[in-house]
C-alpha positions as CSV (number, residue, x, y, z in Angstrom):
1,X,0.0,0.0,0.0
2,X,1.3,3.4,-0.8
3,X,0.3,6.6,1.1
4,X,1.1,10.2,0.4
5,X,2.1,12.2,3.4
6,X,2.1,16.0,3.0
7,X,5.6,17.6,2.9
8,X,4.8,19.8,5.9
9,X,4.2,16.7,8.0
10,X,7.3,14.9,6.6
11,X,9.5,17.8,7.7
12,X,8.2,17.5,11.3
13,X,9.0,13.7,11.5
14,X,11.9,11.5,10.4
15,X,10.1,10.2,7.3
16,X,11.2,10.6,3.7
17,X,9.8,9.5,0.4
18,X,10.0,5.7,0.3
19,X,10.0,5.3,4.1
20,X,8.2,2.2,5.4
21,X,5.5,2.8,8.0
22,X,3.6,0.5,10.3
23,X,0.0,1.6,11.0
24,X,-2.1,0.9,14.1
25,X,-5.2,2.2,15.8
26,X,-4.9,3.3,19.4
27,X,-8.3,4.4,20.7
28,X,-9.7,6.8,18.1
29,X,-6.2,7.7,16.7
30,X,-4.5,6.3,13.6
31,X,-0.8,5.9,14.5
32,X,2.0,5.6,11.9
33,X,5.4,4.4,13.1
34,X,8.5,4.3,10.9
35,X,9.8,0.8,10.4
36,X,13.6,0.8,10.6
37,X,15.7,-1.2,8.2
38,X,18.6,-3.4,9.3
39,X,21.2,-0.9,8.0
40,X,19.8,1.8,10.3
41,X,20.6,-0.3,13.4
42,X,24.4,0.0,12.7
43,X,26.1,1.6,15.6
44,X,23.2,1.5,18.0
45,X,25.0,-0.8,20.4
46,X,28.3,1.0,20.6
47,X,30.4,0.4,23.6
48,X,32.9,2.5,25.6
49,X,35.1,-0.6,25.8
50,X,37.3,-1.5,22.8
51,X,36.9,-5.0,21.4
52,X,39.9,-7.1,22.7
53,X,40.2,-9.2,19.6
54,X,38.9,-12.6,18.6
55,X,41.7,-14.6,20.4
56,X,40.9,-12.9,23.7
57,X,37.2,-13.6,23.2
58,X,38.0,-17.3,22.6
59,X,40.1,-17.5,25.7
60,X,37.4,-15.8,27.8
61,X,34.8,-18.4,26.5
62,X,37.1,-21.3,27.2
63,X,37.7,-20.0,30.8
64,X,34.0,-19.6,31.3
65,X,33.3,-23.1,30.1
66,X,36.0,-24.5,32.3
67,X,34.6,-22.7,35.3
68,X,31.1,-23.9,34.5
69,X,32.2,-27.6,34.2
70,X,34.0,-27.3,37.5
71,X,31.0,-25.8,39.3
72,X,28.7,-28.5,37.8
73,X,31.1,-31.3,38.9
74,X,31.3,-29.9,42.4
75,X,27.6,-29.7,42.8
76,X,26.9,-33.1,41.3
77,X,29.6,-35.2,43.0
78,X,27.2,-36.9,45.4
79,X,24.6,-37.8,42.8
80,X,24.6,-41.3,41.4
81,X,25.8,-41.3,37.8
82,X,25.0,-44.2,35.5
83,X,27.9,-43.5,33.1
84,X,31.2,-41.6,33.3
85,X,31.0,-37.9,32.5
86,X,33.7,-36.1,30.6
87,X,34.4,-32.3,30.6
88,X,35.9,-31.5,27.2
89,X,37.3,-28.1,28.3
90,X,39.1,-29.5,31.4
91,X,39.9,-32.8,29.9
92,X,38.7,-34.5,33.1
93,X,36.6,-37.7,33.4
94,X,34.2,-37.9,36.3
95,X,33.5,-41.5,37.3
96,X,30.2,-42.8,38.8
97,X,29.9,-42.7,42.5
């Protein structure tokens, strides 16, 4: 569907010719909202912290996994286990109790 919005109204709001709008009815009011494209989202999640690099990220993920495996093994030690469990990150096998 194509709608013509008067130029005076377009100047007051961030819409241009070709903008996509979503229409809804709220009470007795017809509301148009601009639908943002994916390219408009670029930069919306900027951070004050610089990206440390992919290798640092991989190391952080590995450390988190190791910590998680260790915490799980400590909390599940007294539970009966039907088969040995193996933590790939730590390289440790937990035998049944």
